[in-house]
C-alpha positions in Angstrom: 31.6 142.3 138.5 35.2 143.0 137.4 38.4 141.5 138.7 39.0 141.4 142.5 40.0 144.8 143.8 43.4 143.6 145.1 44.5 142.8 141.5 44.1 146.4 140.4 45.9 147.8 143.4 49.2 149.4 142.7 50.3 148.2 146.1 50.1 144.6 144.7 52.7 145.3 142.1 54.9 147.0 144.7 54.4 144.1 147.2 55.1 141.4 144.5 58.3 143.2 143.5 59.6 143.8 147.0 58.5 140.4 148.3 60.0 138.6 145.3 63.3 140.5 145.6 63.6 139.3 149.2 62.5 135.8 148.3 64.9 135.5 145.4 67.8 136.1 147.7 66.9 133.0 149.6 66.4 130.7 146.6 69.4 128.5 145.7 69.4 128.9 141.9 72.7 127.0 141.9 70.7 123.8 142.5 69.8 122.5 139.0 66.5 121.1 140.3 65.4 124.5 141.8 66.4 126.2 138.5 64.4 123.7 136.5 61.3 124.4 138.7 61.8 128.2 138.2 62.0 127.7 134.4 58.9 125.4 134.3 56.9 127.9 136.4 58.0 130.8 134.2 57.5 129.2 130.8 54.4 127.4 131.9 52.6 130.5 133.2 53.5 132.5 130.1 52.3 129.7 127.8 49.1 129.4 129.9 48.4 133.2 129.6 49.1 133.2 125.9 46.7 130.3 125.3 44.0 132.0 127.4 44.4 135.2 125.4 44.1 133.3 122.1 41.0 131.5 123.5 39.5 134.8 124.5 40.3 136.2 121.1 38.5 133.3 119.4 35.6 133.8 121.8 35.3 137.5 120.9 35.4 136.6 117.2 32.7 134.0 117.8 30.4 136.7 119.5 31.1 139.0 116.5 29.8 142.3 118.0 29.3 144.3 114.8 28.7 147.6 116.6 30.5 150.3 114.7 33.4 152.0 116.4 35.1 155.2 115.0 37.9 156.9 116.8 41.0 159.0 116.2 44.1 156.9 116.5 47.0 158.7 118.0 49.9 159.2 115.6 52.4 156.5 115.6 55.8 157.6 116.7 59.0 155.8 115.7 61.9 155.6 118.1 64.0 158.7 117.7 61.8 160.3 114.9 59.4 163.1 115.1 55.8 161.9 115.3 53.3 162.9 112.7 51.1 165.8 113.8 47.8 164.4 112.4 45.7 161.8 113.9 44.3 159.0 111.8 40.5 158.2 111.9 39.9 154.5 112.3 36.5 152.9 111.6 36.1 149.3 112.9 33.8 147.2 115.0 33.8 146.3 118.7 34.8 142.8 117.9 37.7 143.7 115.6 38.9 146.3 118.2 38.8 143.9 121.1 40.6 141.2 119.0 43.3 143.8 118.0 43.8 144.7 121.7 44.1 141.1 122.7 46.7 140.6 119.9 48.6 143.6 121.4 48.5 141.9 124.7 49.8 138.6 123.2 52.6 140.5 121.4 53.6 142.3 124.6 53.7 139.0 126.5 55.7 137.2 123.8 58.2 140.2 123.7 58.6 140.0 127.5 59.1 136.3 127.2 61.8 136.7 124.6 63.6 139.4 126.6 63.6 137.4 129.8 64.7 134.3 127.9 67.7 136.1 126.5 68.6 137.5 129.9 68.3 134.0 131.4 69.8 131.8 128.8 72.5 134.1 127.4 73.5 136.1 130.4 72.6 133.7 133.3 70.2 136.0 135.0 67.8 133.8 137.1 66.0 136.3 139.4 63.4 137.6 136.9 62.0 134.1 136.4 60.3 134.4 139.8 58.5 137.8 139.3 57.7 137.1 135.7 56.0 133.9 136.7 53.3 135.9 138.5 53.0 139.1 136.6 51.7 137.8 133.2 48.7 136.2 134.9 47.9 139.4 136.9 48.3 141.5 133.8 46.0 139.2 131.8 43.3 139.3 134.5 43.1 143.1 134.6 43.4 143.7 130.8 40.4 145.6 129.5 39.2 143.0 127.0 39.4 140.4 129.7 37.4 142.6 132.2 34.6 142.9 129.5 34.5 139.4 128.1 35.6 137.3 131.0 34.6 139.2 134.1 31.4 140.4 132.4 31.6 144.1 133.0 29.8 146.6 130.7 31.9 148.6 128.3 31.2 152.0 129.9 33.3 154.5 131.9 36.9 153.5 131.9 36.0 150.4 129.8 34.4 152.4 127.0 36.0 151.8 123.7 38.5 153.0 122.5 40.6 152.5 125.6 43.1 155.0 126.7 46.6 153.7 126.7 48.0 153.0 130.2 50.5 155.6 131.3 54.0 154.7 130.4 56.7 156.2 132.6 59.3 155.8 129.9 57.1 157.4 127.2 58.4 160.9 128.0 62.0 159.7 127.6 61.3 158.2 124.2 59.5 161.2 122.8 56.0 160.0 123.4 55.1 162.1 126.4 51.4 161.3 126.1 50.5 164.6 124.6 49.3 165.0 121.0 51.1 168.4 120.6 54.7 168.5 119.4 57.5 170.3 121.1 57.2 173.2 118.6 53.5 173.7 119.5 54.4 173.7 123.2 57.1 176.4 122.5 54.6 178.5 120.5 52.1 178.3 123.4 54.6 179.6 125.8 55.3 182.7 123.6 
């Protein structure tokens, strides 16, 4: 079944961003009532998404799929430090893996909530409240554990565990270019 096709379209992200940028220009954030509505929409949607993710996490735990899953976890890189060259082998179950992925989603959502809250309350930036009222719901509906457990898709193809990390355009800037080889190995390959 899967999520509706428009949710996975990259054009939706672009449309939401460009549309909301134009819409934000017309919203009178100076009006305290309008600002209150924007805050309620932002915090309400994020709270709703976090609650749904916790509910789905409990639902996955209740199903308790004990199918063993063994995979090579990519080496963890720390900001500014050289990543370890060896991959760690992880043995878990489908249930534990899905719960861990949902926990990552919750952590990412809470981190985004904290960053936007600091920007809004400390620095008075109001515009991200609009976009970030919509994007957490969209991101939740297309998350891989949600596609499997809520939409009812089979865990095969792109949904086969372990899931590949989504491409991060900033990963190359922070030293995690998505490749398991180090810069020295790349240099040796060229020679």
